[in-house]
C-alpha positions as CSV (number, residue, x, y, z in Angstrom):
1,M,75.1,50.4,104.4
2,R,72.6,53.2,104.4
3,V,71.1,51.8,101.2
4,F,69.1,49.3,103.3
5,L,69.4,50.1,106.9
6,Y,65.8,51.0,107.7
7,I,63.6,49.8,110.5
8,G,60.2,49.3,109.0
9,F,57.8,50.3,111.8
10,A,59.9,53.2,112.9
11,A,60.5,54.2,109.3
12,A,63.9,55.6,110.5
13,I,67.0,56.0,108.4
14,L,70.0,54.7,110.2
15,T,73.6,55.8,109.7
16,T,76.6,53.5,109.9
17,A,77.2,54.8,113.4
18,S,74.0,53.2,114.5
19,C,74.6,49.8,113.1
20,K,75.2,48.2,116.5
21,K,71.9,49.5,117.7
22,Y,70.2,48.3,114.5
23,L,71.6,44.8,114.9
24,S,70.3,44.5,118.4
25,E,66.9,46.1,117.8
26,E,66.0,44.8,114.3
27,P,65.3,41.2,115.4
28,K,63.1,42.4,118.2
29,K,61.0,44.5,115.8
30,Q,60.8,41.6,113.4
31,A,59.6,39.4,116.3
32,S,56.9,41.9,117.1
33,I,55.2,41.2,113.7
34,K,52.5,38.7,114.5
35,T,49.5,39.4,112.2
36,V,48.8,40.2,108.5
37,E,47.0,43.3,109.8
38,Q,50.3,44.7,111.0
39,L,51.8,44.2,107.6
40,E,48.8,45.6,105.9
41,A,49.1,48.7,108.0
42,L,52.6,49.3,106.5
43,V,51.1,49.2,103.0
44,N,48.3,51.5,104.0
45,N,50.8,54.2,105.0
46,A,49.8,55.8,101.7
47,T,51.4,59.2,102.1
48,E,54.8,57.7,102.8
49,F,54.7,55.2,99.9
50,S,53.2,57.6,97.4
51,K,55.9,60.3,97.6
52,E,58.9,60.6,95.3
53,T,61.4,63.3,95.9
54,N,63.0,63.6,92.5
55,F,65.0,66.8,92.0
56,T,66.5,65.5,88.8
57,A,63.1,65.3,87.2
58,T,62.3,68.7,88.6
59,Y,65.3,70.6,87.5
60,S,67.3,68.7,84.8
61,T,65.2,68.9,81.7
62,D,64.1,71.5,79.2
63,D,60.8,71.9,81.1
64,T,62.7,74.0,83.6
65,E,64.4,77.4,83.0
66,I,66.3,79.6,85.4
67,S,67.6,82.6,83.4
68,K,70.7,84.4,84.4
69,E,68.7,87.6,85.1
70,L,66.2,85.7,87.3
71,Y,69.0,84.1,89.3
72,K,71.2,87.2,89.6
73,N,68.3,89.3,90.9
74,N,67.0,86.6,93.3
75,V,70.0,84.5,94.4
76,T,68.3,83.6,97.7
77,A,65.3,82.0,95.9
78,F,67.4,79.0,94.7
79,T,69.5,76.4,96.5
80,V,72.9,75.3,95.3
81,N,71.7,71.7,95.5
82,S,69.0,72.5,92.9
83,L,71.4,74.3,90.7
84,Q,73.8,71.4,90.6
85,R,71.0,69.4,89.0
86,Y,69.9,72.3,86.8
87,V,73.4,72.3,85.1
88,S,73.8,68.5,85.5
89,S,77.0,68.7,87.4
90,T,78.0,65.1,88.0
91,A,80.6,66.1,90.6
92,G,78.3,68.5,92.3
93,I,75.4,66.0,92.5
94,E,77.7,63.2,93.8
95,N,78.9,65.4,96.6
96,L,75.6,66.5,97.9
97,A,74.9,65.7,101.6
98,T,72.1,63.3,100.7
99,D,70.0,62.0,97.8
100,E,66.3,61.9,98.8
101,L,65.2,59.8,95.8
102,W,67.8,57.1,96.4
103,T,67.1,56.8,100.2
104,G,63.4,57.2,99.8
105,E,62.9,54.5,97.2
106,F,65.2,52.1,99.1
107,K,63.3,52.8,102.2
108,K,60.2,51.5,100.4
109,I,62.1,48.5,99.1
110,F,63.2,47.7,102.7
111,T,59.6,47.9,103.9
112,A,58.5,45.6,101.0
113,N,61.1,43.1,102.1
114,V,60.0,43.3,105.7
115,I,56.5,42.3,104.4
116,L,57.8,39.5,102.2
117,K,60.0,38.1,105.0
118,N,57.1,37.9,107.4
119,I,54.0,37.3,105.2
120,D,54.0,33.6,105.4
121,L,54.7,33.5,109.1
122,V,52.0,35.7,110.5
123,S,48.4,34.9,111.4
124,G,45.5,36.1,109.3
125,D,43.1,35.2,106.5
126,E,44.6,33.9,103.2
127,A,42.9,36.6,101.1
128,S,44.5,39.4,103.0
129,R,47.9,37.6,103.0
130,R,47.7,37.2,99.2
131,R,46.8,40.9,98.7
132,V,49.5,42.2,101.0
133,K,52.1,40.0,99.4
134,A,51.2,41.3,95.9
135,D,51.3,44.9,97.2
136,A,54.9,44.3,98.5
137,H,56.1,42.9,95.1
138,F,54.5,45.8,93.3
139,I,55.9,48.4,95.6
140,R,59.4,46.9,95.1
141,A,59.0,46.7,91.4
142,M,57.9,50.4,91.0
143,S,60.7,51.6,93.2
144,Y,63.3,49.7,91.2
145,W,61.8,51.1,88.0
146,I,62.2,54.6,89.3
147,L,65.7,54.0,90.5
148,V,66.9,52.2,87.3
149,N,65.6,55.1,85.2
150,N,67.6,57.6,87.2
151,Y,70.9,56.0,88.2
152,C,71.5,53.5,85.3
153,A,72.0,53.8,81.6
154,P,68.8,54.0,79.5
155,Y,67.3,50.6,78.4
156,A,69.0,49.6,75.1
157,A,70.6,46.4,73.8
158,A,74.0,48.0,74.0
159,N,73.6,48.9,77.7
160,M,72.2,45.6,79.1
161,N,75.6,44.5,80.6
162,S,76.2,48.0,82.1
163,L,75.8,48.8,85.8
164,G,72.3,48.2,87.3
165,L,71.4,48.4,90.9
166,P,72.0,46.6,94.2
167,L,69.2,44.1,94.3
168,K,67.9,43.9,97.8
169,R,65.8,40.7,98.3
170,T,66.0,40.6,102.1
171,V,66.4,42.7,105.2
172,D,69.8,41.1,106.0
173,Y,72.3,43.8,106.5
174,E,75.1,41.5,105.2
175,E,73.4,41.1,101.8
176,S,75.6,42.3,99.0
177,L,75.4,45.9,97.8
178,K,77.3,45.1,94.6
179,R,75.5,46.5,91.6
180,A,73.8,43.9,89.3
181,T,73.8,44.4,85.6
182,L,71.1,46.4,83.9
183,Q,69.6,43.2,82.4
184,E,69.5,41.6,85.9
185,T,67.8,44.7,87.3
186,Y,65.1,44.6,84.7
187,D,64.6,40.9,85.1
188,F,64.2,41.5,88.9
189,I,61.5,44.1,88.2
190,L,59.6,41.7,85.9
191,A,59.8,38.9,88.4
192,D,58.2,41.1,91.0
193,I,55.5,42.0,88.5
194,E,54.8,38.4,87.8
195,A,54.4,37.8,91.6
196,A,52.2,40.9,91.9
197,K,49.9,39.5,89.2
198,K,48.6,36.9,91.6
199,V,46.4,39.7,93.2
200,A,42.8,38.8,93.1
201,E,41.5,42.4,92.8
202,V,40.8,43.3,89.2
203,D,40.1,47.0,89.2
204,V,41.3,50.0,91.2
205,D,39.6,50.6,94.5
206,P,39.0,54.4,94.4
207,R,39.1,54.5,98.2
208,K,42.6,52.9,98.2
209,T,44.4,53.8,95.1
210,W,47.7,52.8,96.8
211,R,46.7,49.1,96.7
212,V,47.7,47.0,93.8
213,S,45.2,45.6,91.3
214,Q,45.3,44.0,87.9
215,K,44.4,47.3,86.2
216,A,47.2,49.1,88.1
217,I,49.7,46.4,86.9
218,S,48.5,46.9,83.3
219,A,49.0,50.7,83.6
220,F,52.5,50.3,85.0
221,M,53.4,47.7,82.3
222,S,52.1,50.1,79.6
223,R,54.7,52.5,80.8
224,Y,57.3,49.8,81.3
225,Y,57.0,48.4,77.8
226,L,56.9,51.9,76.2
227,F,60.3,52.6,77.8
228,T,61.7,49.3,76.7
229,G,60.6,49.8,73.2
230,D,58.2,46.9,73.1
231,Y,55.4,48.9,71.5
232,D,52.9,46.0,70.8
233,K,53.0,45.0,74.5
234,S,52.7,48.6,75.6
235,L,49.6,49.1,73.5
236,A,48.0,45.9,74.7
237,E,48.6,46.9,78.4
238,S,47.2,50.4,77.7
239,N,44.0,48.9,76.3
240,K,43.7,46.6,79.3
241,A,44.1,49.6,81.7
242,L,41.6,51.7,79.8
243,E,39.0,49.1,80.4
244,S,38.9,50.2,84.1
245,A,35.4,51.0,85.3
246,T,36.7,53.1,88.3
247,V,39.5,55.2,86.8
248,S,38.3,58.2,84.8
249,L,39.5,61.4,83.3
250,V,38.9,64.6,85.2
251,D,37.1,67.2,83.1
252,Y,39.2,70.3,83.7
253,N,36.1,72.4,83.0
254,T,34.8,71.2,86.4
255,I,37.8,72.5,88.4
256,L,36.8,75.5,90.5
257,P,38.8,78.6,91.3
258,G,40.8,78.4,94.6
259,R,42.1,81.0,96.9
260,S,43.7,84.2,95.5
261,V,46.7,85.7,97.0
262,S,47.4,89.4,96.7
263,Y,50.7,91.3,97.0
264,S,51.7,94.9,97.2
265,N,54.6,97.0,96.2
266,P,54.1,96.4,93.4
267,A,50.5,95.2,93.4
268,A,49.8,91.7,92.1
269,T,47.1,89.1,92.5
270,L,47.8,85.4,91.9
271,R,44.8,83.2,91.2
272,Y,45.1,79.5,91.9
273,S,42.7,76.6,91.2
274,Q,41.1,74.7,93.9
275,L,43.7,71.9,93.4
276,N,46.4,74.1,94.8
277,D,44.7,73.9,98.2
278,W,44.4,70.1,98.2
279,N,46.3,68.1,100.8
280,A,46.8,64.3,100.9
281,A,43.2,63.8,102.2
282,K,42.1,64.9,98.7
283,Y,44.9,64.3,96.2
284,L,45.3,60.7,97.2
285,Y,41.9,60.1,95.6
286,W,42.6,61.8,92.3
287,S,40.2,59.8,90.0
288,E,42.7,59.5,87.1
289,L,45.1,57.4,89.1
290,Y,45.6,53.6,88.7
291,Y,48.2,53.7,91.5
292,S,49.1,56.5,93.9
293,R,52.5,58.0,93.2
294,Y,53.4,61.7,93.5
295,Q,56.5,63.8,92.8
296,Y,57.3,66.0,95.7
297,T,59.5,69.1,96.0
298,G,59.7,70.9,99.3
299,E,60.9,74.0,97.4
300,Q,57.4,74.2,96.0
301,W,58.5,75.9,92.8
302,Y,58.4,74.2,89.4
303,L,59.8,76.8,87.0
304,P,58.4,76.3,83.5
305,S,60.7,77.2,80.6
306,S,59.6,79.6,78.0
307,A,59.5,76.7,75.5
308,L,57.1,74.7,77.7
309,V,54.8,77.7,78.3
310,A,54.7,78.3,74.5
311,L,53.3,74.8,73.9
312,Y,50.0,75.7,75.4
313,D,47.0,77.3,73.8
314,Q,46.8,80.0,76.4
315,T,43.2,80.9,75.6
316,N,41.6,77.4,75.7
317,D,44.0,75.0,77.4
318,L,42.7,74.6,81.0
319,R,46.1,73.1,82.0
320,Y,47.5,76.5,81.4
321,K,44.6,78.3,83.0
322,H,44.6,76.2,86.2
323,L,48.2,75.1,86.6
324,M,50.5,77.8,85.0
325,I,50.6,80.8,87.3
326,P,52.0,84.0,85.6
327,N,54.1,86.0,87.9
328,G,54.0,83.0,90.3
329,G,57.5,83.9,91.5
330,R,55.9,86.4,93.9
331,R,55.2,83.4,96.1
332,F,58.9,83.5,96.8
333,N,59.4,87.2,96.9
334,V,60.6,87.3,93.2
335,V,59.4,90.5,91.6
336,T,61.8,91.0,88.6
337,P,61.7,89.5,86.2
338,A,58.2,88.1,86.5
339,A,58.5,84.3,86.5
340,Y,55.9,81.6,85.9
341,R,55.2,78.9,88.5
342,Y,53.6,75.5,87.8
343,T,51.4,74.2,90.6
344,M,49.0,71.3,91.1
345,F,48.5,70.1,94.6
346,T,49.5,71.3,98.1
347,D,50.7,74.8,97.2
348,G,52.9,73.5,94.4
349,S,54.8,70.8,96.2
350,I,53.0,67.8,94.7
351,L,52.6,66.6,91.1
352,V,51.0,63.3,89.9
353,S,53.7,60.8,88.8
354,G,51.8,57.5,89.1
355,P,50.2,56.0,86.0
356,T,47.0,57.8,85.1
357,R,44.2,57.4,82.5
358,A,45.6,60.4,80.7
359,E,49.0,58.7,80.5
360,M,47.4,55.5,79.1
361,L,45.8,57.5,76.3
362,L,49.1,59.2,75.6
363,N,51.0,55.9,75.6
364,K,48.4,54.4,73.3
365,A,48.5,57.4,71.0
366,E,52.3,57.4,70.8
367,V,52.5,53.7,70.0
368,L,49.8,54.0,67.3
369,A,51.5,57.1,65.8
370,R,54.9,55.3,65.7
371,Q,53.2,52.3,64.0
372,G,51.7,54.7,61.4
373,D,48.1,54.4,62.5
374,V,47.6,58.2,62.4
375,Q,43.8,58.1,62.7
376,N,43.6,56.1,65.8
377,A,46.6,57.8,67.4
378,L,44.8,61.1,67.0
379,L,41.5,59.6,68.3
380,A,43.3,58.6,71.5
381,V,45.1,61.9,72.1
382,N,42.0,63.9,71.3
383,T,40.0,61.9,73.8
384,L,42.3,63.5,76.4
385,R,42.1,66.9,74.9
386,Q,38.3,66.9,75.2
387,K,38.7,67.0,79.0
388,R,41.4,69.6,79.0
389,M,40.1,72.4,76.7
390,S,37.5,75.2,77.4
391,T,36.8,75.3,73.7
392,Y,37.9,72.0,72.3
393,S,40.1,71.8,69.2
394,A,41.2,68.5,67.8
395,L,44.8,67.8,66.9
396,T,45.4,66.8,63.3
397,A,48.2,65.3,61.4
398,A,48.7,64.4,57.7
399,N,51.3,61.7,58.2
400,K,53.2,59.5,60.7
401,D,55.8,62.1,61.5
402,E,53.3,64.8,62.2
403,A,51.3,62.5,64.4
404,I,54.3,61.6,66.5
405,K,55.2,65.3,66.9
406,Q,51.6,66.2,67.9
407,V,51.3,63.3,70.4
408,L,54.7,64.1,72.0
409,A,53.8,67.8,72.4
410,E,50.5,66.8,74.1
411,R,52.4,64.4,76.3
412,R,54.7,67.3,77.4
413,R,51.7,69.6,78.1
414,E,50.1,66.9,80.2
415,L,53.0,65.5,82.1
416,P,55.6,68.4,82.6
417,F,58.3,68.0,85.3
418,V,57.3,64.4,85.9
419,M,57.9,62.3,82.7
420,R,60.1,64.6,80.7
421,W,63.3,63.3,82.3
422,Y,62.4,59.7,81.6
423,D,61.3,60.6,78.1
424,I,64.5,62.3,77.2
425,R,66.4,59.2,78.3
426,R,64.4,56.8,76.1
427,F,64.4,59.2,73.2
428,S,68.2,59.2,73.3
429,V,68.4,55.4,72.5
430,N,65.4,54.8,70.3
431,D,65.7,54.5,66.5
432,Y,63.7,57.7,65.6
433,A,66.1,60.6,65.2
434,A,63.4,63.3,65.4
435,D,62.9,62.4,69.1
436,N,66.4,63.5,70.1
437,I,66.4,66.3,72.7
438,T,69.3,68.7,73.3
439,V,69.0,70.6,76.6
440,K,71.2,73.7,76.9
441,R,71.6,76.1,79.8
442,D,72.7,79.7,79.5
443,F,73.7,80.2,83.1
444,Y,76.7,80.9,85.3
445,Q,79.5,78.7,86.5
446,V,78.2,76.5,89.3
447,N,80.8,74.9,91.6
448,R,80.3,72.7,94.6
449,T,79.6,75.5,97.0
450,G,78.0,78.2,95.0
451,V,77.6,80.2,91.8
452,D,80.2,82.5,90.2
453,L,78.2,85.4,88.9
454,S,81.3,86.8,87.1
455,T,81.5,83.7,84.9
456,P,78.7,83.0,82.4
457,Q,78.7,79.5,81.1
458,I,76.8,77.4,78.5
459,Y,75.9,73.9,79.7
460,T,74.7,71.0,77.5
461,L,73.0,67.9,78.7
462,E,75.1,65.2,77.2
463,S,74.3,61.5,77.1
464,K,76.5,60.9,80.2
465,H,74.3,63.3,82.1
466,L,71.3,61.1,81.6
467,V,72.6,58.8,84.4
468,V,72.4,60.4,87.8
469,P,75.5,60.0,90.0
470,I,75.0,57.9,93.1
471,N,75.5,60.0,96.2
472,G,79.1,59.8,97.6
473,V,77.8,59.2,101.1
474,E,76.1,56.0,99.9
475,I,79.2,54.8,98.2
476,D,81.4,55.5,101.2
477,A,79.0,53.8,103.5
478,S,78.9,50.7,101.3
479,K,82.7,50.3,101.9
480,G,83.4,50.0,98.2
481,Q,80.6,47.7,97.3
482,I,78.6,50.3,95.4
483,Q,80.4,51.4,92.2
484,Q,79.9,54.9,90.9
485,N,78.7,55.4,87.3
486,P,81.5,56.0,84.8
487,Y,81.7,59.6,83.6
């Protein structure tokens, strides 16, 4: 039952033991909703709605690397929970105490359903009612997209009858938790998008990037269609989004130095950009965003792999200069070996995961490259690079295959730890063999309670690991309605 038992205004997660209290209080709270302004206040809880706690995206791809030496010398710097995801242990992940992504996204879905249940019953002007209703549909669609791209098989014709998600349309605790098919889940997302398209606002309001607009929907659909392999539609939506007059690329040459932090014994000074000091009052207004979504990790340490670091021009790429922190492990008392740290906002806890202008250029470039339009693919990707390099150097390609390779490398440089998980999934089912990614870990044996330092082990991310196990607590609480993924 925990999949949906949330009280919207209190934003409290209820356990099965509190069902009786929920059943008595929920109608009272629903009855207290009288105005559209109250529902709009839920949507405007921007920090809550924007945050995604996705440890799979953080730890389960080749963007992340924890060497045996790094772990052995610094065992207290890493949690067992994170290591379960690092080695993609299905049993270990299933048996974690909680899954913050699952509960967090269903919490948003519940609140969206509270809005949709009450929107036609409350007082208020019709324009506000229409806007809030569109917001709720878009919130639900985006949360379901995130969930389906973690806990279900990748989008492919062969998978459409496989397990999808429980489709929560109401706040009724008796509503079924049985998993729909993958096809039904994607149909549900598209239905919500069609409803959200009734929003009157055309462009993104830079003062409220967490509110839906036509351009935000186009940006999301550019991503949606790229991941479903409908390249023509993805390109069309990218072009619509790029027509925005309010969403713009940030020139990384304008990013200023931030605070420096010095350490002793041995001496070291870590130099951060000003972005590292930004809290929600600033990062919510990142000008590249069509819609506010941010990946969060309370552990504050994104550990870039040697392969990821090697992709950057370390002399001219300002993403390396501003966001890659050599010896950044000192932030966590890690001295030997020296370890990089990737950090953007709020001392490394927040990365941008919502659709951005940079992503639209990359989506456009990828589609054009796959269609063989090498010249225009490079034009799109180099438009991004002009804002990311201290001394600009254009990417070049002699043919389609080289163009795809260049665009995907730039995509990885621009969107590390956020989109790589999703990209590996879609690469595994598309018809272009050169995309296939094999993730291997040279680590130690990880069991449910810890790490066996006496037993080195090689792990390989197989196709079955591209579907995250549903947390066992959720399955137990559903009383058998939620079925685990087959492994």
